[in-house]
C-alpha positions as CSV (number, residue, x, y, z in Angstrom):
1,X,118.9,93.7,91.9
2,X,118.2,96.9,89.9
3,X,114.5,97.9,89.8
4,X,113.1,98.0,86.2
5,X,110.3,100.2,84.9
6,X,109.5,101.3,88.4
7,X,110.1,104.2,90.8
8,X,112.5,103.6,93.7
9,X,109.6,103.6,96.2
10,X,108.0,100.9,94.2
11,X,111.1,98.7,94.6
12,X,110.7,99.3,98.4
13,X,107.1,98.2,98.1
14,X,108.1,94.9,96.5
15,X,110.7,94.3,99.3
16,X,107.9,94.9,101.8
17,X,105.7,92.3,100.0
18,X,108.6,89.8,100.1
19,X,108.9,90.3,103.8
20,X,105.1,90.1,104.3
21,X,105.2,86.6,102.8
22,X,106.6,85.4,106.2
23,X,103.2,86.2,107.7
24,X,101.4,84.5,104.9
25,X,103.6,81.4,105.4
26,X,103.0,81.3,109.1
27,X,99.2,81.5,108.8
28,X,98.4,79.7,105.6
29,X,101.3,77.7,104.3
30,X,103.5,76.1,106.9
31,X,100.7,74.6,109.0
32,X,99.6,72.6,105.9
33,X,103.0,71.5,104.7
34,X,104.1,70.5,108.2
35,X,101.1,68.2,108.6
36,X,102.4,65.6,106.2
37,X,105.4,63.4,105.6
38,X,106.3,64.9,102.2
39,X,108.4,61.9,101.1
40,X,105.3,59.6,101.2
41,X,103.5,59.7,97.8
42,X,100.0,59.3,99.5
43,X,100.7,62.1,101.9
44,X,102.0,64.3,99.1
45,X,98.8,63.7,97.2
46,X,96.8,64.5,100.3
47,X,98.5,67.8,100.8
48,X,97.9,68.7,97.2
49,X,94.2,67.8,97.5
50,X,93.8,69.6,100.8
51,X,95.5,72.8,99.9
52,X,95.4,73.2,96.1
53,X,93.4,70.9,93.9
54,X,90.0,72.3,94.8
55,X,91.0,76.0,94.9
56,X,88.6,77.1,92.2
57,X,85.4,79.2,92.2
58,X,82.2,77.3,92.8
59,X,83.7,74.3,94.5
60,X,82.2,73.0,97.7
61,X,84.3,73.7,100.8
62,X,83.6,70.1,101.8
63,X,85.7,68.7,98.9
64,X,89.1,69.1,100.4
65,X,88.5,67.6,103.8
66,X,86.4,64.8,102.1
67,X,89.3,64.0,99.7
68,X,91.8,63.7,102.6
69,X,89.4,61.6,104.7
70,X,88.7,59.4,101.7
71,X,92.4,58.7,101.3
72,X,92.8,58.0,105.0
73,X,90.0,55.5,105.0
74,X,91.6,53.8,102.0
75,X,95.2,53.6,103.2
76,X,95.1,49.9,104.0
77,X,94.4,49.3,100.3
78,X,97.2,51.6,99.0
79,X,99.0,48.8,97.3
80,X,95.8,47.5,95.6
81,X,95.2,48.2,91.9
82,X,91.8,49.3,93.0
83,X,93.1,51.9,95.4
84,X,91.9,54.9,93.2
85,X,88.4,53.5,92.9
86,X,88.3,52.8,96.6
87,X,89.3,56.3,97.3
88,X,86.7,57.7,94.9
89,X,83.9,55.5,96.4
90,X,84.8,56.8,99.9
91,X,84.9,60.4,98.6
92,X,81.5,59.9,97.0
93,X,80.0,58.4,100.1
94,X,81.3,61.1,102.4
95,X,79.5,63.7,100.2
96,X,76.4,61.6,99.7
97,X,77.0,61.7,96.0
98,X,76.2,65.4,95.8
99,X,77.9,68.0,93.5
100,X,80.7,65.6,92.5
101,X,81.3,67.0,88.9
102,X,83.4,64.1,87.8
103,X,84.9,66.0,84.8
104,X,86.6,68.4,87.2
105,X,87.4,66.1,90.1
106,X,91.0,65.1,90.5
107,X,90.0,61.9,92.3
108,X,87.7,60.5,89.7
109,X,89.3,57.5,87.9
110,X,87.6,57.0,84.5
111,X,86.9,53.3,84.9
112,X,87.3,51.0,83.3
113,X,89.1,51.8,80.0
114,X,90.8,55.1,80.5
115,X,92.1,54.6,84.0
116,X,93.5,51.2,83.3
117,X,95.3,52.6,80.4
118,X,96.6,55.4,82.6
119,X,95.1,57.9,80.3
120,X,92.5,59.6,82.5
121,X,93.0,62.8,84.3
122,X,92.9,61.6,87.9
123,X,95.8,62.5,90.1
124,X,97.0,58.9,90.3
125,X,97.2,58.5,86.5
126,X,98.7,61.9,85.8
127,X,101.5,61.3,88.2
128,X,101.6,57.5,87.7
129,X,101.5,57.1,91.5
130,X,104.7,59.2,91.8
131,X,105.2,61.7,94.6
132,X,103.6,64.9,93.2
133,X,105.8,67.1,95.4
134,X,109.1,65.4,94.8
135,X,108.4,65.1,91.0
136,X,107.5,68.8,90.8
137,X,110.6,69.8,92.9
138,X,112.9,67.8,90.7
139,X,111.4,69.3,87.5
140,X,112.0,72.8,88.9
141,X,115.5,72.0,89.9
142,X,116.3,70.6,86.4
143,X,114.9,73.5,84.5
144,X,111.7,71.8,83.4
145,X,109.4,74.4,84.9
146,X,107.0,74.6,82.0
147,X,106.8,70.8,81.8
148,X,105.9,70.6,85.5
149,X,103.2,73.2,85.1
150,X,101.8,71.5,82.0
151,X,101.7,68.1,83.9
152,X,99.8,69.5,86.8
153,X,97.3,71.0,84.4
154,X,96.5,67.5,83.1
155,X,94.9,66.7,86.5
156,X,91.1,67.1,86.2
157,X,90.0,70.4,87.6
158,X,93.5,71.9,87.8
159,X,93.9,75.0,85.8
160,X,96.9,77.4,85.2
161,X,96.4,79.3,88.5
162,X,96.3,76.2,90.7
163,X,99.3,74.7,88.9
164,X,101.3,78.0,89.4
165,X,100.1,78.2,93.0
166,X,101.4,74.7,93.9
167,X,104.7,75.2,92.1
168,X,105.2,78.6,93.8
169,X,104.8,76.9,97.2
170,X,107.1,74.0,96.3
171,X,109.8,76.5,95.3
172,X,109.4,78.5,98.5
173,X,109.1,75.4,100.8
174,X,112.5,74.0,99.6
175,X,114.0,77.5,99.1
176,X,115.0,76.6,95.6
177,X,117.6,78.8,93.9
178,X,115.9,79.2,90.5
179,X,117.3,81.1,87.6
180,X,115.5,84.2,86.3
181,X,114.8,82.5,83.0
182,X,111.8,82.8,80.6
183,X,109.8,80.1,82.4
184,X,109.9,81.4,86.0
185,X,106.7,83.3,85.5
186,X,104.9,80.0,85.6
187,X,105.4,80.1,89.3
188,X,103.2,83.2,89.6
189,X,99.5,82.5,90.3
190,X,97.6,85.7,89.3
191,X,94.4,86.3,91.1
192,X,92.3,89.5,91.3
193,X,94.4,90.9,94.2
194,X,97.8,90.3,92.6
195,X,96.5,91.8,89.3
196,X,95.0,94.9,91.0
197,X,98.2,95.7,93.0
198,X,100.6,95.3,90.1
199,X,98.4,97.3,87.8
200,X,98.2,100.0,90.5
201,X,102.0,100.1,90.8
202,X,102.3,100.4,87.0
203,X,99.4,102.7,86.4
204,X,98.4,100.8,83.3
205,X,96.5,97.7,82.3
206,X,98.5,94.4,82.1
207,X,97.3,90.9,81.3
208,X,98.0,88.0,83.7
209,X,101.2,86.9,81.9
210,X,102.5,90.5,81.9
211,X,101.8,90.8,85.6
212,X,103.6,87.5,86.3
213,X,106.6,88.4,84.2
214,X,106.8,91.9,85.8
215,X,107.0,90.4,89.3
216,X,109.7,88.0,88.2
217,X,111.8,90.8,86.6
218,X,111.4,93.3,89.4
219,X,111.6,91.2,92.5
220,X,114.6,89.6,94.1
221,X,112.3,86.9,95.5
222,X,109.5,86.6,93.0
223,X,107.6,83.7,94.7
224,X,107.7,85.3,98.1
225,X,106.7,88.6,96.6
226,X,103.7,86.9,95.0
227,X,102.7,85.5,98.4
228,X,103.0,88.9,100.1
229,X,101.1,90.8,97.4
230,X,98.2,88.4,97.7
231,X,98.2,88.6,101.5
232,X,98.4,92.4,101.4
233,X,95.4,92.6,99.1
234,X,93.2,89.8,100.4
235,X,93.9,90.1,104.1
236,X,95.0,93.7,104.7
237,X,93.2,95.9,102.1
238,X,90.3,93.4,101.8
239,X,88.3,95.7,99.5
240,X,89.1,97.4,96.2
241,X,88.1,100.8,97.5
242,X,90.7,100.6,100.3
243,X,93.5,99.4,98.1
244,X,94.7,102.8,96.8
245,X,94.9,104.3,100.3
246,X,96.7,101.2,101.7
247,X,99.3,101.3,98.9
248,X,100.1,105.0,99.6
249,X,101.9,104.0,102.8
250,X,102.2,100.2,102.7
251,X,104.8,100.2,105.5
252,X,102.4,101.9,107.9
253,X,99.5,99.8,106.8
254,X,101.5,96.6,107.4
255,X,102.7,97.8,110.8
256,X,99.1,98.4,111.9
257,X,98.1,95.0,110.6
258,X,100.9,93.3,112.6
259,X,99.9,95.2,115.8
260,X,96.3,93.9,115.3
261,X,97.6,90.3,114.8
262,X,99.7,90.5,118.0
263,X,96.7,91.8,119.9
264,X,94.5,89.0,118.7
265,X,97.2,86.4,119.5
266,X,97.6,87.8,123.0
267,X,93.8,87.7,123.5
268,X,93.8,84.0,122.4
269,X,96.6,83.1,124.8
270,X,94.7,84.7,127.7
271,X,91.7,82.4,127.1
């Protein structure tokens, strides 16, 4: 693919980020997705709750494991109409009722009226007990990317970034061949590191939608590129004052990081 509005070495950098996504996937992504039977709706919801639903600032790190444990404790009631309430009660009890923030909690079923009418924002109502992974995958495959993104945002506590994060990983997990259409940018979660790196490459300010669209236009594998950019910033550069120097020779920077990873892995195997 021809590189647009970029220098040749910047195209090479994006290819490096695409390749770097493999490390991101090995460390952060595949271990989570391999834990669950993705064809089971309850497991799919558990994956979403463990890895995505609570990825926002200010949330307690206990929320994700508590959500998964609450579902596990409620599985024998999965066919009951009271299943969502049973899960919520277990979740509440595991956290001793602390910091629940019902308005932003994807597990909270607004009983009795709104949940029974399937009009509340809990994960069960929003997806009508469908498989959240299969439904999102099917939407991407049929060109309903924005619809999938909007639907995810209807879940309590799920904003644009989390919706994009989840759809990005659905696309990469199934290696979906998606068109470079006007909606593909919805699969680009933009955080501070992705924003900083793209702005650095462009040498000008860009808003989040412009950053997302730029990655889609200029990368052969936009979703993998996004994963790699995030990893490069958050786990390799780690600090804004180091970012400029790391981007001057990203290939060398990545090589040094891989050497360190291998050394750490070898030390662990020797335990």
